[in-house]
TIVEX-876343 format. One line per 3 residues: number of its first residue (from 1); their letters; for each residue x, y, z of N, C-alpha, C. Coordinates in Angstrom, 3 decimals. Atoms other than C-alpha are relative to their C-alpha. Example, Ala and Ser with C-alpha at 12.3 -4.5 7.8 and 13.67 -1.06 7.14 Angstrom:
1	as	0.890/-1.190/0.000/12.300/-4.500/7.800/0.900/1.200/0.000  -0.820/-1.190/-0.060/13.670/-1.060/7.140/-0.770/1.090/0.730 .
//
This chain:
1	mrl	-0.847/-1.173/-0.184/239.221/52.279/119.565/-0.812/1.266/-0.207  0.612/-1.316/0.168/238.250/55.920/119.841/0.798/0.773/-1.056  -0.648/-0.666/1.119/239.023/57.708/116.565/-0.453/1.439/-0.104 .
4	vfa	0.320/-1.365/0.398/239.182/61.390/115.718/0.433/0.137/-1.458  -0.291/-0.174/1.420/239.021/62.243/112.021/0.150/1.482/-0.289  -0.219/-1.397/0.397/240.396/65.469/110.521/0.179/0.050/-1.518 .
7	gtp	-0.066/-0.117/1.454/239.741/66.322/106.874/-0.988/1.034/-0.477  0.868/-1.064/0.506/238.026/68.833/104.653/-0.602/-0.288/-1.378  0.576/0.053/1.345/237.656/68.262/100.864/-0.556/-1.372/-0.351 .
10	efa	0.588/1.241/0.496/236.039/65.540/98.780/0.993/-1.153/0.060  -1.009/1.061/-0.048/239.333/63.613/98.722/-0.051/-0.769/1.316  0.003/0.628/-1.317/238.886/62.882/102.438/-1.256/-0.824/0.276 .
13	vpt	1.295/0.634/-0.273/235.302/61.597/102.192/0.075/-1.529/-0.012  -0.058/1.468/-0.047/236.049/57.957/101.214/0.702/-0.543/1.246  -0.695/0.470/-1.192/238.470/57.648/104.122/-0.875/0.147/1.239 .
16	lra	0.920/-0.127/-1.124/235.908/59.004/106.586/-1.046/-1.115/-0.050  0.956/1.112/0.121/233.431/56.456/105.216/0.625/-1.303/0.503  -0.685/1.210/-0.448/236.010/53.730/105.818/0.138/-0.036/1.515 .
19	ala	-0.117/-0.067/-1.459/236.572/54.911/109.395/-1.346/-0.285/0.667  1.334/0.217/-0.576/232.820/54.962/110.058/-0.424/-1.457/-0.096  0.381/1.402/0.204/232.498/51.411/108.717/0.967/-0.976/0.661 .
22	sgh	-1.065/0.858/-0.517/235.521/50.089/110.606/-0.378/-0.762/1.261  0.368/0.616/-1.267/233.671/49.095/113.756/0.571/0.725/1.201  -0.529/-0.825/-1.085/235.618/51.660/115.796/-0.897/1.219/0.192 .
25	dvv	0.861/-1.118/-0.377/234.094/54.729/117.417/0.614/1.323/-0.455  -0.441/-1.329/0.440/234.544/57.992/115.501/-0.658/1.018/0.925  0.581/-0.827/-1.063/234.064/60.370/118.435/-0.133/1.463/-0.408 .
28	avy	0.101/-1.389/0.462/234.578/63.651/116.554/0.648/0.116/-1.364  -0.585/-0.333/1.298/235.339/65.077/113.138/0.421/1.462/0.024  -0.519/-1.358/0.129/237.538/68.137/112.685/0.059/0.346/-1.489 .
31	tqp	-0.025/-0.444/1.383/237.178/70.123/109.480/0.151/1.515/-0.043  -0.195/-1.445/0.129/237.879/73.615/108.153/-1.319/0.747/0.236  1.217/-0.822/-0.128/235.424/76.405/109.025/-0.693/0.158/-1.347 .
34	drp	0.770/-0.191/1.226/232.639/76.924/106.476/0.566/1.180/-0.794  -0.555/-1.023/0.883/233.832/78.963/103.483/-1.044/0.455/-1.012  0.916/-0.439/1.063/231.986/81.101/100.898/0.200/-0.846/-1.250 .
37	agr	-0.070/0.825/1.204/231.156/79.092/97.785/-1.147/0.355/-0.931  1.048/-0.225/0.981/229.147/79.366/94.593/-0.113/1.454/-0.402  0.163/-1.358/0.491/227.953/82.431/92.768/-0.469/0.966/1.067 .
40	grq	0.509/-0.867/-1.058/226.156/83.765/95.804/0.960/0.198/1.146  -1.021/-0.104/-1.047/229.274/83.302/97.970/-0.580/-0.217/1.392  0.569/0.355/-1.290/227.169/81.815/100.739/0.933/-0.987/0.714 .
43	lap	-0.823/0.933/-0.758/228.924/79.951/103.547/-0.480/-1.426/-0.259  0.347/1.387/0.319/229.043/76.253/102.677/0.830/-0.949/0.854  -0.759/0.992/-0.770/230.031/73.255/104.792/0.888/-0.830/-0.907 .
46	spv	-0.900/0.845/0.783/232.919/71.090/103.638/-0.667/-1.342/-0.271  0.534/1.343/0.238/232.181/67.678/102.106/0.131/-0.912/1.210  -0.185/0.826/-1.198/233.597/66.057/105.245/-1.036/0.350/1.062 .
49	kql	1.008/-0.403/-0.983/231.296/68.089/107.479/-1.372/-0.542/-0.366  1.303/0.489/0.437/228.272/67.124/105.404/-0.169/-1.480/0.326  0.092/1.425/-0.297/229.050/63.418/105.765/-0.070/-0.253/1.504 .
52	ala	0.002/0.184/-1.449/229.775/63.713/109.489/-1.372/0.321/0.595  1.320/-0.371/-0.516/226.496/65.521/110.178/-1.047/-1.033/-0.378  0.966/1.017/0.437/224.593/62.920/108.149/0.069/-1.242/0.877 .
55	hgi	-0.158/1.150/-0.885/225.978/60.297/110.543/-0.098/0.382/1.476  0.179/-0.429/-1.378/225.345/62.344/113.673/1.283/0.102/0.796  -1.300/-0.099/-0.671/229.051/62.803/114.445/0.245/1.434/0.453 .
58	dvr	-0.375/-1.310/-0.529/230.262/65.700/116.578/1.007/0.665/-0.943  -0.863/-0.721/0.937/231.807/68.270/114.179/0.623/1.205/0.696  -0.713/-1.128/-0.603/234.444/70.743/115.333/0.782/0.729/-1.095 .
61	qpe	-0.601/-0.807/1.064/235.777/73.617/113.216/0.843/1.147/0.559  -0.847/-1.069/-0.537/238.507/75.517/115.076/0.794/0.691/-1.101  -0.835/-0.736/0.955/240.408/78.213/113.212/1.453/-0.452/0.077 .
64	tlr	-1.366/0.464/-0.200/243.619/76.795/114.641/0.017/-1.062/1.082  -0.206/0.970/-1.073/244.862/73.910/116.771/1.248/0.342/0.804  -1.190/-0.429/-0.722/247.760/75.903/118.130/-0.294/0.461/1.430 .
67	dtd	0.266/-0.549/-1.337/245.965/77.370/121.161/-0.351/-1.111/0.983  0.146/1.020/-1.040/245.696/75.522/124.448/-1.444/-0.437/0.199  1.402/0.382/-0.154/241.879/75.584/124.563/-0.387/-1.071/-1.014 .
70	aqa	0.313/0.990/1.030/241.589/73.711/121.261/0.693/-1.322/0.313  -0.728/1.220/-0.329/244.214/71.237/122.393/-0.628/-0.712/1.201  0.659/0.600/-1.162/242.455/70.701/125.716/-1.304/-0.682/-0.404 .
73	alq	1.246/0.604/0.470/239.177/70.017/123.885/0.270/-1.329/-0.703  -0.381/1.258/0.645/240.911/67.364/121.779/0.432/-1.023/1.043  -0.460/0.891/-1.071/242.562/65.883/124.863/-1.182/-0.624/0.734 .
76	ala	1.180/0.482/-0.725/239.142/65.563/126.517/-0.713/-1.135/-0.731  0.619/1.078/0.767/238.022/63.231/123.714/0.681/-1.341/0.257  -0.787/1.206/-0.293/240.669/60.704/124.866/0.136/-0.898/-1.228 .
79	pdl	-0.085/0.804/1.219/241.381/59.536/121.297/1.140/-1.017/0.054  -1.072/0.971/0.181/243.365/56.394/120.573/0.812/0.320/-1.252  -0.668/-0.258/1.271/244.164/57.542/117.024/-0.691/1.172/-0.687 .
82	miv	0.530/-1.081/0.831/243.738/60.618/114.841/0.342/-0.319/-1.448  -0.185/0.255/1.425/243.275/60.110/111.090/-0.161/1.325/-0.726  -0.039/-1.318/0.638/244.167/63.134/108.955/0.083/-0.164/-1.515 .
85	vay	0.018/0.062/1.460/243.315/63.539/105.263/-0.315/1.387/-0.547  0.215/-1.307/0.628/243.782/66.904/103.532/-0.803/0.933/0.912  0.718/-0.823/-0.971/242.683/68.752/106.654/0.175/1.484/-0.294 .
88	gll	-0.239/-1.394/0.331/244.325/72.057/105.785/0.472/0.861/1.145  -0.554/-0.731/-1.136/245.491/73.084/109.257/1.251/-0.709/0.493  -1.216/0.554/-0.566/248.927/72.596/110.747/-0.293/-0.648/1.345 .
91	lpq	0.153/0.683/-1.287/249.003/70.060/113.570/1.309/0.109/0.775  -1.234/-0.117/-0.781/251.585/71.087/116.177/0.305/-1.293/0.735  -0.414/1.225/-0.677/253.528/68.452/118.046/-0.876/-0.298/1.209 .
94	avl	0.853/0.210/-1.173/251.350/68.987/121.118/-1.281/-0.739/-0.373  1.194/0.712/0.462/248.362/67.765/119.079/0.349/-1.427/-0.396  -0.399/1.338/0.423/250.222/64.823/117.543/0.266/-0.916/1.193 .
97	dip	-0.321/0.787/-1.186/251.172/63.690/121.050/-1.235/-0.423/0.793  1.200/0.286/-0.795/247.563/63.516/122.318/-0.520/-1.425/-0.198  0.542/1.361/0.164/246.251/60.267/120.733/1.003/-1.072/0.426 .
100	kfg	-0.845/1.098/-0.472/247.589/56.996/122.113/0.945/-0.491/-1.089  -0.803/0.483/1.124/248.812/55.902/118.677/0.392/1.123/-0.954  -0.392/-1.134/0.819/249.505/59.389/117.355/-1.001/0.288/-1.110 .
103	awn	0.849/-0.391/1.117/248.150/60.605/114.021/0.490/-0.657/-1.278  -0.290/0.559/1.310/247.978/58.863/110.657/-0.453/0.986/-1.060  0.348/-0.901/1.091/247.980/60.886/107.464/-0.035/-0.763/-1.322 .
106	vha	0.088/0.545/1.354/246.824/59.820/103.995/0.555/1.047/-0.951  -0.631/-0.943/0.924/249.074/61.443/101.395/0.022/-0.602/-1.399  0.195/0.506/1.360/248.496/61.123/97.642/1.265/0.043/-0.840 .
109	sll	-1.208/0.176/0.807/252.014/60.322/96.447/0.801/-1.144/0.593  -0.904/1.026/-0.486/254.788/57.782/96.831/1.168/0.698/0.679  -1.010/-0.736/-0.754/256.795/59.543/99.518/1.335/-0.729/-0.037 .
112	prw	-0.121/-1.455/-0.219/259.368/61.044/99.603/-0.248/0.859/-1.240  0.300/-0.799/1.186/258.439/62.086/96.046/-1.344/0.701/0.181  1.196/-0.846/-0.029/255.898/64.910/95.912/-0.578/0.189/1.403 .
115	rga	0.515/-0.550/-1.256/255.675/66.095/99.461/-0.660/1.346/-0.309  0.570/-1.333/0.183/253.471/69.148/99.757/-1.426/0.012/-0.513  1.405/-0.332/0.190/250.250/70.638/98.486/-0.668/-0.613/-1.228 .
118	api	0.654/0.415/1.251/249.671/69.358/94.927/0.666/-1.239/-0.593  -0.729/1.174/0.493/251.113/65.840/94.575/-0.640/-0.650/-1.217  0.674/0.647/1.126/248.485/64.564/92.124/0.329/0.731/-1.294 .
121	qra	-0.242/-0.805/1.202/248.891/67.415/89.647/1.462/-0.042/-0.412  -1.427/-0.040/0.345/252.686/67.496/89.861/0.475/-1.336/-0.559  -0.395/1.301/0.529/252.986/63.766/89.231/-0.377/-0.120/-1.471 .
124	iea	0.416/0.041/1.398/250.992/64.065/86.002/0.836/0.966/-0.827  -0.763/-1.005/0.731/252.787/67.245/84.951/1.414/-0.480/-0.291  -1.373/0.464/0.159/256.180/65.591/85.437/0.109/-1.234/-0.889 .
127	gdp	-0.033/1.198/0.819/255.190/62.550/83.395/0.360/-1.256/0.767  -0.274/1.203/-0.784/255.590/60.061/86.252/-0.826/-1.168/-0.538  0.770/1.146/0.494/254.592/56.577/85.051/-0.954/-0.572/1.034 .
130	atg	0.828/0.552/-1.075/253.101/55.694/88.437/-0.024/0.964/1.172  0.095/-0.762/-1.243/251.991/57.255/91.683/-0.681/-0.904/1.029  0.665/0.831/-0.993/250.074/56.069/94.723/-0.378/0.795/1.228 .
133	vcl	0.408/-0.598/-1.261/249.047/56.734/98.285/0.837/-0.612/1.117  -0.723/0.471/-1.185/251.007/56.494/101.526/-0.825/0.279/1.258  0.526/-0.217/-1.337/249.649/56.035/105.025/1.204/0.275/0.889 .
136	mqm	-1.206/-0.482/-0.677/252.136/58.011/107.091/-0.279/0.278/1.470  0.040/-0.402/-1.406/252.747/58.321/110.825/0.472/1.440/0.063  -0.341/-1.415/0.058/252.718/62.079/111.277/1.090/0.361/0.997 .
139	rkg	-1.081/-0.561/-0.795/255.827/63.811/112.588/0.068/1.495/-0.285  -0.218/-1.412/0.256/256.867/67.430/112.847/0.725/0.155/-1.327  -0.580/-0.182/1.322/257.698/68.680/109.362/-1.035/-0.302/-1.068 .
142	ldt	0.942/0.140/1.099/255.998/68.644/105.976/0.140/-1.377/-0.650  0.067/1.333/0.616/255.135/65.043/105.034/1.299/-0.770/0.165  -1.306/0.623/-0.226/258.334/63.741/106.596/-0.069/-1.279/0.825 .
145	gpv	0.102/1.137/-0.904/256.990/60.969/108.828/0.217/-1.337/-0.672  -0.200/1.340/0.552/257.644/57.249/108.385/-1.288/-0.540/-0.617  1.138/0.542/0.736/255.373/55.312/106.035/-0.403/-1.353/0.592 .
148	llr	0.538/1.232/-0.572/253.146/52.593/107.497/-0.437/-0.977/-1.095  0.495/0.809/1.111/251.486/51.309/104.317/0.034/0.858/-1.260  0.069/-0.744/1.249/251.552/52.276/100.643/-0.687/-0.841/-1.058 .
151	svt	0.668/0.655/1.118/249.610/51.474/97.501/0.440/0.715/-1.275  -0.536/-0.550/1.247/251.039/51.971/93.978/-0.996/-0.234/-1.127  0.879/0.137/1.160/249.041/52.585/90.799/0.616/0.720/-1.190 .
154	pir	-0.511/-0.702/1.181/250.010/53.472/87.213/-0.832/1.239/-0.293  0.728/-1.163/0.503/249.088/56.876/85.815/-0.364/-0.300/-1.447  0.457/0.381/1.336/246.987/56.182/82.729/0.301/1.099/-1.012 .
157	dae	-0.469/-0.897/1.055/247.875/57.774/79.397/-0.794/1.297/-0.104  0.834/-1.189/0.191/244.923/60.185/79.155/-0.619/0.489/1.309  0.629/-0.293/-1.284/244.211/60.514/82.882/0.222/1.441/0.437 .
160	tsg	-0.078/-1.351/-0.542/243.424/63.948/84.277/0.202/-0.049/1.502  -0.132/-0.073/-1.459/244.085/65.132/87.810/-1.307/-0.351/0.687  1.290/0.307/-0.607/240.366/64.885/88.497/-0.256/-1.487/0.085 .
163	alh	0.217/1.444/0.007/240.180/61.226/87.494/0.966/-0.707/0.948  -0.985/0.622/-0.881/243.397/60.315/89.307/-0.319/0.306/1.456  0.428/-0.393/-1.345/242.184/62.211/92.391/-0.995/-1.007/0.557 .
166	drl	1.049/0.895/-0.480/239.146/59.958/92.620/0.545/-1.404/0.255  -0.585/1.329/-0.210/241.157/56.759/92.223/0.866/-0.038/1.249  -0.882/-0.028/-1.169/243.701/57.798/94.840/-0.789/0.157/1.293 .
169	atl	0.839/-0.133/-1.193/240.958/58.812/97.280/-0.502/-1.369/0.455  0.454/1.351/-0.335/239.641/55.256/97.112/1.144/-0.849/0.540  -1.162/0.741/-0.494/243.126/53.771/97.518/0.366/0.425/1.420 .
172	gan	-0.295/-0.480/-1.348/243.697/55.980/100.553/-0.958/-0.560/1.031  0.992/0.573/-0.911/240.473/54.797/102.149/0.308/-1.472/0.265  -0.338/1.410/-0.177/241.549/51.184/101.556/1.195/-0.182/0.929 .
175	lvr	-1.164/0.090/-0.890/244.899/51.812/103.256/-0.398/0.209/1.457  0.442/-0.253/-1.374/243.198/53.261/106.329/-0.793/-1.189/0.535  0.749/1.195/-0.416/240.802/50.313/106.429/0.952/-1.122/0.389 .
178	dgl	-0.964/1.060/-0.297/243.747/47.906/106.286/0.795/0.315/1.266  -0.759/-0.390/-1.184/245.719/49.874/108.871/-0.799/-0.159/1.279  0.855/0.149/-1.180/242.798/49.958/111.288/-0.220/-1.472/0.331 .
181	gll	0.145/1.432/-0.246/242.336/46.234/110.825/1.203/-0.572/0.714  -1.222/0.463/-0.654/245.944/45.597/111.761/0.083/0.505/1.435  -0.114/-0.588/-1.330/245.870/47.982/114.695/-1.016/-0.609/0.948 .
184	gag	1.036/0.606/-0.837/242.604/46.548/115.978/0.352/-1.410/0.422  -0.442/1.356/-0.334/244.217/43.089/115.927/1.270/-0.002/0.842  -1.208/-0.103/-0.814/247.142/44.398/117.964/1.279/-0.070/-0.794 .
187	llp	-1.177/0.058/0.871/249.491/44.469/114.975/0.278/1.393/-0.543  -0.316/-1.357/0.424/250.821/47.992/114.739/0.827/-0.050/-1.275  -0.780/0.021/1.241/251.965/48.582/111.130/1.422/0.505/0.223 .
190	iam	-1.404/-0.366/-0.154/255.743/48.822/110.822/0.266/1.328/-0.697  -0.292/-1.328/0.542/256.861/52.420/110.311/1.360/-0.009/-0.689  -1.234/-0.004/0.779/259.448/52.643/107.539/0.422/1.440/-0.258 .
193	pqa	-0.455/-1.376/0.250/261.491/55.879/107.507/0.104/0.281/-1.492  -0.114/-0.394/1.395/261.406/57.788/104.247/1.477/0.096/-0.404  -1.353/-0.139/0.520/264.501/57.707/102.074/0.387/1.475/-0.020 .
196	seg	-0.479/-1.391/0.038/266.637/60.834/102.220/0.225/0.474/-1.423  -0.161/-0.359/1.399/267.128/60.728/98.441/-1.371/0.027/-0.681  1.227/-0.021/0.793/264.445/61.577/95.900/-1.100/0.881/0.548 .
199	vvy	1.014/-0.899/-0.556/262.666/64.248/97.918/-0.338/1.080/-1.032  0.461/-1.023/0.937/260.586/66.472/95.619/-1.237/0.650/0.604  1.134/-0.717/-0.568/258.126/69.169/96.711/-1.016/0.339/-1.078 .
202	ahk	1.113/-0.283/0.911/254.749/69.523/95.023/-0.598/1.354/0.375  0.441/-1.342/-0.349/254.245/73.266/95.143/-1.463/0.221/-0.372  1.404/-0.324/0.221/250.710/74.633/95.317/-0.202/0.560/-1.405 .
205	ldk	0.294/-0.496/1.344/249.106/75.316/91.947/-0.262/1.498/0.014  0.233/-1.426/0.196/249.091/78.901/90.724/-0.755/0.166/-1.315  0.805/-0.176/1.204/246.484/80.036/88.211/0.840/0.498/-1.177 .
208	aea	-0.855/-0.507/1.074/249.239/81.780/86.245/0.680/-1.131/-0.766  -0.627/1.137/0.669/250.709/78.347/85.437/-0.863/-0.558/-1.123  0.918/0.590/0.963/247.638/77.521/83.373/0.236/0.503/-1.420 .
211	rld	-0.252/-0.546/1.334/248.795/79.717/80.469/1.067/-0.841/-0.698  -0.922/0.885/0.700/250.416/77.388/77.946/1.080/0.791/-0.739  -1.146/-0.565/0.697/253.852/78.236/76.584/0.292/-0.885/-1.201 .
214	wtl	-0.103/0.831/1.191/253.920/77.010/72.989/1.443/-0.362/-0.362  -1.381/0.369/0.292/257.725/76.914/72.953/0.401/-1.316/0.669  -0.266/1.292/-0.624/257.582/73.824/75.178/-0.385/-1.122/-0.955 .
217	sad	0.339/1.142/0.846/257.241/70.347/73.715/-1.493/-0.318/0.100  1.403/0.404/-0.010/253.837/68.978/72.786/-0.279/-0.972/1.142  0.193/0.944/-1.115/254.311/66.166/75.338/-0.166/0.736/1.321 .
220	ala	0.077/-0.758/-1.248/254.929/68.650/78.152/-1.322/0.752/0.111  1.246/-0.755/-0.025/251.896/70.728/77.188/-1.199/-0.915/0.181  1.099/0.952/-0.181/249.610/67.695/76.925/-0.100/-0.435/1.458 .
223	rrv	0.020/0.366/-1.423/250.649/66.704/80.444/-0.560/1.134/0.845  0.523/-1.136/-0.758/249.886/70.202/81.694/-1.518/0.109/-0.147  1.448/-0.036/0.200/246.428/70.115/80.149/-0.674/-1.007/0.924 .
226	raf	0.585/1.029/-0.871/245.732/66.880/82.032/0.193/0.338/1.476  -0.288/-0.319/-1.400/247.390/68.073/85.242/-0.886/1.128/0.521  0.774/-1.165/-0.428/245.383/71.310/85.329/-1.496/-0.175/-0.217 .
229	spw	1.427/0.301/0.113/242.021/69.603/84.801/-0.425/-0.788/1.222  1.001/-1.030/0.309/239.632/70.308/86.505/0.354/1.427/0.430  -0.361/-1.369/-0.391/241.522/73.329/87.971/1.512/0.124/-0.055 .
232	pva	0.681/-1.241/0.424/242.863/75.819/87.035/-0.456/0.009/-1.456  0.324/0.197/1.423/242.319/74.567/83.415/0.990/0.783/-0.876  -0.977/-0.610/0.908/244.943/75.235/80.753/-0.672/1.010/-0.922 .
235	ead	0.552/-1.002/0.910/244.437/78.308/78.569/1.082/0.480/-0.960  -0.942/-0.459/1.022/246.011/79.744/75.434/-0.747/0.863/-1.008  0.571/-0.762/1.114/245.459/82.078/72.505/0.022/-0.867/-1.247 .
238	iag	0.117/0.752/1.237/244.206/80.314/69.381/-0.452/0.956/-1.100  0.299/-0.920/1.104/244.377/82.558/66.307/-0.705/1.251/0.511  0.512/-1.268/-0.501/243.695/85.635/68.414/-1.084/-0.084/1.042 .
241	erv	1.055/0.136/-1.018/241.101/84.229/70.818/0.518/-0.799/1.186  -0.378/0.718/-1.218/241.773/83.248/74.420/-1.034/-1.095/0.287  0.886/1.127/-0.288/240.322/79.806/75.148/0.593/-0.819/1.140 .
244	rih	-0.437/0.980/-0.992/240.494/77.244/77.917/0.005/-1.364/-0.686  -0.196/1.283/0.678/241.675/73.787/76.882/-0.203/-1.128/1.013  0.351/1.068/-0.931/240.115/70.779/78.571/0.584/-1.356/-0.389 .
247	rat	-0.547/1.286/0.440/241.524/67.946/76.452/0.879/0.231/-1.212  -0.943/-0.155/1.109/244.512/67.675/74.134/0.909/-1.217/-0.054  -0.890/1.143/0.217/246.852/65.067/72.661/1.258/0.464/-0.723 .
250	ale	-1.266/-0.329/0.659/250.519/65.336/71.712/0.196/-0.888/-1.220  -0.293/0.723/1.231/251.445/64.334/68.153/1.483/0.143/-0.320  -1.403/-0.047/0.397/254.965/63.408/67.068/0.059/0.372/-1.481 .
253	reh	-0.003/-0.485/1.382/255.090/65.550/63.946/1.037/1.107/-0.133  -1.006/-1.035/0.235/258.000/67.558/62.622/-0.612/1.175/-0.765  0.479/-1.205/0.691/257.409/71.131/61.460/1.049/1.089/0.170 .
256	dav	-0.893/-1.149/-0.151/259.221/74.421/61.007/-0.802/1.273/0.242  0.892/-1.136/-0.236/256.312/76.664/62.012/0.340/0.690/1.318  -0.166/-0.761/-1.242/256.379/79.348/64.689/-0.880/-0.625/1.076 .
259	pgs	0.825/0.567/-1.065/255.219/77.860/68.035/-1.238/0.856/0.258  1.272/-0.687/-0.183/251.572/78.734/68.582/-0.797/0.132/-1.278  0.696/-0.081/1.277/250.685/78.636/64.876/-0.979/-1.160/-0.157 .
262	vlg	0.961/1.049/0.300/247.581/76.704/63.868/0.413/-0.656/-1.312  -0.458/0.734/1.175/248.750/74.024/61.424/-1.144/-0.631/-0.781  1.142/0.621/0.652/245.370/72.565/60.660/-1.128/-0.161/0.993 .
265	agv	1.157/0.144/-0.876/241.855/72.125/62.031/-1.066/-0.800/-0.719  1.044/0.823/0.575/239.150/69.568/61.435/-0.767/-0.715/1.080  0.876/0.681/-0.945/236.751/67.166/63.067/0.780/-0.663/1.134 .
268	dgi	-0.794/0.667/-1.041/239.591/65.439/64.993/0.631/0.967/0.989  -0.577/-0.962/-0.914/240.891/68.652/66.537/0.727/1.115/-0.725  -0.742/-1.151/0.519/242.942/71.800/66.088/1.470/-0.235/0.314 .
271	dva	-1.417/0.312/-0.169/246.662/71.198/65.565/0.818/1.284/0.107  -0.777/-1.204/-0.276/248.997/73.797/67.059/1.481/-0.374/0.103  -1.440/0.241/-0.028/252.753/73.972/66.520/0.577/0.298/1.382 .
274	cgs	-0.670/-0.185/-1.286/254.883/73.567/69.654/1.512/0.075/-0.239  -1.443/-0.043/0.134/258.593/73.881/70.366/0.528/-1.251/-0.661  -0.235/1.253/0.717/258.751/70.243/69.305/-1.310/-0.768/0.003 .
277	gvl	1.260/0.706/0.103/255.803/68.248/68.056/-1.178/0.932/-0.181  1.252/-0.724/0.231/252.188/69.303/67.653/-1.006/-0.391/1.074  1.039/0.266/-0.982/249.422/69.638/70.229/-1.355/0.085/-0.692 .
280	rlq	1.340/0.038/0.576/245.987/68.590/69.012/-1.024/0.325/1.080  1.010/-0.439/-0.966/243.263/70.468/70.896/-1.319/-0.671/-0.338  1.205/0.801/0.265/240.165/68.319/71.285/-1.237/0.497/0.728 .
283	slq	1.127/-0.584/-0.724/237.980/70.162/73.799/0.400/1.393/0.461  -0.331/-1.396/-0.281/237.922/73.965/74.128/-1.203/0.716/0.590  1.060/-0.791/-0.628/235.937/76.557/76.034/0.239/1.473/-0.293 .
286	rdg	-0.094/-1.428/0.275/235.302/80.093/74.812/-0.359/0.777/1.263  0.292/-0.845/-1.151/235.045/82.962/77.277/-1.507/0.062/0.245  1.409/-0.034/-0.357/231.714/82.670/79.084/-0.815/-1.169/-0.502 .
289	grp	0.725/1.136/0.552/230.803/79.434/77.308/0.261/-1.282/0.768  -0.225/1.323/-0.591/230.890/75.743/78.061/1.012/-0.753/-0.850  -0.956/0.766/0.796/233.465/73.165/76.953/-0.658/-0.591/-1.240 .
292	laa	0.507/0.488/1.274/233.007/72.172/73.309/1.016/-0.946/-0.638  -0.880/0.797/0.845/234.403/69.432/71.120/0.570/0.911/-1.076  -0.654/-0.850/0.990/236.827/70.866/68.587/-0.889/0.241/-1.213 .
295	ady	0.866/-0.156/1.165/234.341/70.234/65.758/-1.070/1.054/0.238  1.026/-1.002/-0.317/231.678/72.317/67.518/0.606/1.388/0.121  -0.686/-1.289/-0.094/234.168/75.067/68.310/0.262/0.563/-1.394 .
298	lna	-0.304/-0.457/1.357/235.113/75.227/64.643/-1.234/0.471/-0.757  1.215/-0.506/0.624/231.492/75.754/63.670/-0.149/1.498/0.223  0.060/-1.440/-0.296/231.808/79.152/65.347/1.183/0.750/-0.598 .
301	rpg	-1.178/-0.629/0.604/235.224/79.788/63.764/0.399/-0.750/-1.268  -0.252/0.793/1.210/235.033/78.268/60.286/1.293/0.383/-0.714  -1.228/-0.424/0.648/238.056/80.285/59.142/1.224/-0.798/0.405 .
304	lra	-1.139/0.798/-0.452/240.313/77.935/61.132/0.102/-1.337/-0.714  0.012/1.321/0.598/239.341/74.852/59.167/1.052/-0.112/-1.099  -1.020/0.267/1.017/242.033/73.278/57.014/-0.645/-0.108/-1.383 .
//
């Protein structure tokens, strides 16, 4: 089969590798235009583009797929299937209609829960016990198409968005590999419509959300710390200093202190009163510094020690 792949970030890389190893012909890769990155703000290729170029694949970076010229260029490739993973551009119906078997999308949630931009982070923030990846037949609308295959995995107790991201990227690649195997054998995966109940939207992360509200429960704040790692990273004021918090654990401890008060500090961490329970801060970052274990942070602020 002739495949066209569309993706941009690191999450899409394992799936592109799976497509390249599938025995089918990846005739082109679509990815976002190069963006400024790093301290020098130099234009940088996406991770997907880097992998495609390393394999000698034709790379295309249109600003939009809405215009007829871009659609005609895709049509000329005569694709049997388009595989889409975190591409970042809207695919109009005219594009979805071009490939013989339409377009498949890898989405990092158990649809219809967590449609939208940040399904990994929102699942952790909400305290979901499990999540997964769906291989979806793309339709008009935001993540509304029928599901072809799905893979479920538990969310581990201390798992951050970064760690879960990497696991789900691998699961997504496995689903595409399995789907291509079925399709190549003439067994089109059965498309199961999404349930109309349980639809939840995973809104895009906002840096303002990273500021912790100590009136919330310690459990809720611990989930936010994990959900916002590696970006935008949770932050809070600790005894008058703004810090970023990379790792924290919720403790079931009763207290009558004002939320945000430091209850104690030692080698195991810094304990902060919450609306209910206590949040133990275990890895912190001072302004302009690097992440430090709580014990090292306390060396610079000995007055916090219990």
